[in-house]
C-alpha positions as CSV (number, residue, x, y, z in Angstrom):
1,M,18.5,-22.7,88.5
2,S,18.6,-23.7,84.9
3,S,15.4,-22.2,83.4
4,T,15.3,-21.0,79.9
5,V,13.1,-18.3,78.4
6,D,11.1,-20.8,76.4
7,S,10.2,-22.8,79.5
8,I,9.2,-19.6,81.3
9,V,7.1,-18.5,78.4
10,T,5.4,-21.9,78.1
11,L,4.6,-21.9,81.8
12,S,3.2,-18.4,81.5
13,L,1.0,-19.4,78.5
14,I,-0.2,-22.6,80.2
15,Y,-1.4,-20.8,83.3
16,G,-1.8,-17.3,81.9
17,F,-4.4,-17.9,79.2
18,P,-6.9,-19.9,81.4
19,M,-6.5,-17.4,84.2
20,I,-7.2,-14.5,81.8
21,A,-10.2,-16.3,80.3
22,V,-11.7,-17.0,83.7
23,I,-11.3,-13.4,84.8
24,I,-12.9,-12.1,81.6
25,R,-15.8,-14.5,81.9
26,Y,-16.3,-13.6,85.6
27,K,-16.4,-9.9,84.8
28,K,-19.1,-10.6,82.2
29,M,-21.4,-12.3,84.7
30,N,-24.3,-10.6,86.4
31,A,-24.4,-10.2,90.1
32,K,-26.4,-13.4,90.7
33,E,-24.0,-15.6,88.7
34,K,-21.0,-14.0,90.5
35,R,-22.6,-14.9,93.9
36,E,-23.2,-18.5,92.8
37,V,-19.7,-18.9,91.5
38,R,-18.2,-17.5,94.8
39,E,-20.4,-19.8,96.8
40,S,-19.5,-22.9,94.8
41,F,-15.8,-22.1,94.8
42,G,-15.9,-21.4,98.5
43,T,-17.1,-24.8,99.4
44,L,-14.8,-27.1,101.3
45,E,-15.2,-29.9,98.7
46,F,-14.1,-27.6,95.9
47,M,-11.1,-26.3,97.8
48,C,-10.0,-29.8,98.9
49,T,-10.3,-31.3,95.4
50,V,-9.9,-28.9,92.6
51,G,-8.1,-26.3,94.6
52,F,-5.4,-28.8,95.9
53,L,-5.0,-30.1,92.3
54,I,-4.5,-26.7,90.7
55,I,-2.1,-25.5,93.4
56,G,-0.2,-28.7,93.3
57,A,0.1,-28.8,89.5
58,F,1.2,-25.1,89.5
59,L,3.9,-25.7,92.1
60,L,5.0,-28.8,90.3
61,S,5.3,-26.9,87.0
62,V,7.2,-24.1,88.7
63,G,9.5,-26.5,90.4
64,N,10.2,-28.2,87.1
65,V,10.8,-25.0,85.2
66,F,13.1,-23.4,87.8
67,D,14.6,-26.7,89.0
68,F,13.4,-26.0,92.5
69,F,13.1,-29.3,94.4
70,I,11.1,-27.9,97.4
71,A,8.4,-26.6,95.0
72,K,8.1,-30.0,93.4
73,V,7.7,-31.7,96.8
74,V,5.1,-29.2,98.0
75,G,3.3,-29.6,94.7
76,L,3.2,-33.3,95.1
77,V,2.0,-32.9,98.7
78,F,-1.0,-30.9,97.4
79,I,-1.7,-33.2,94.5
80,V,-1.8,-36.5,96.4
81,P,-4.6,-35.6,98.8
82,G,-6.4,-33.6,96.1
83,A,-6.4,-36.7,93.8
84,I,-7.6,-39.0,96.6
85,L,-10.4,-36.6,97.6
86,M,-11.3,-36.0,93.9
87,T,-11.6,-39.7,93.4
88,I,-13.8,-40.1,96.4
89,S,-15.9,-37.2,95.4
90,V,-16.5,-38.5,91.8
91,W,-17.0,-42.0,93.1
92,K,-20.5,-41.0,94.3
93,R,-21.5,-40.0,90.8
94,S,-19.6,-42.4,88.5
95,K,-17.4,-45.3,89.4
96,M,-15.8,-45.5,85.9
97,R,-14.9,-41.8,85.9
98,S,-13.4,-42.0,89.3
99,I,-11.2,-44.9,88.3
100,I,-10.1,-42.9,85.2
101,F,-9.3,-39.9,87.5
102,L,-7.3,-42.1,89.8
103,L,-5.3,-43.6,87.0
104,F,-4.6,-40.1,85.5
105,F,-3.5,-38.6,88.8
106,S,-1.4,-41.7,89.5
107,V,0.5,-41.2,86.3
108,M,0.7,-37.4,87.0
109,I,2.2,-38.1,90.4
110,F,4.6,-40.7,89.0
111,L,5.8,-38.3,86.3
112,G,6.1,-35.5,88.8
113,T,8.5,-37.5,91.0
114,W,10.8,-38.4,88.2
115,F,10.9,-35.3,86.0
């Protein structure tokens, strides 16, 4: 494992700040807003699109930082179906946006396999 302190700090900042911001915002919500957030995050569509993409991107980043091949593969296994399902989900609302998502995720998957 050839990870350096700066890559670990960068990974912590990339995923730490958004996580802390989400937790702080969630704590400031009232009970009704918290219930709505839990209901929307608990849907199958959210878990299969955004959830897969977030988990896959995190595992891919961890695999790259710690030079851990299995984490990279598992990350890509989560990203591919997440990207496909996200494209299908967005296709219902906007064709152009879904094509942009598909191109973005294709580049992300390509870069994840080589770096």
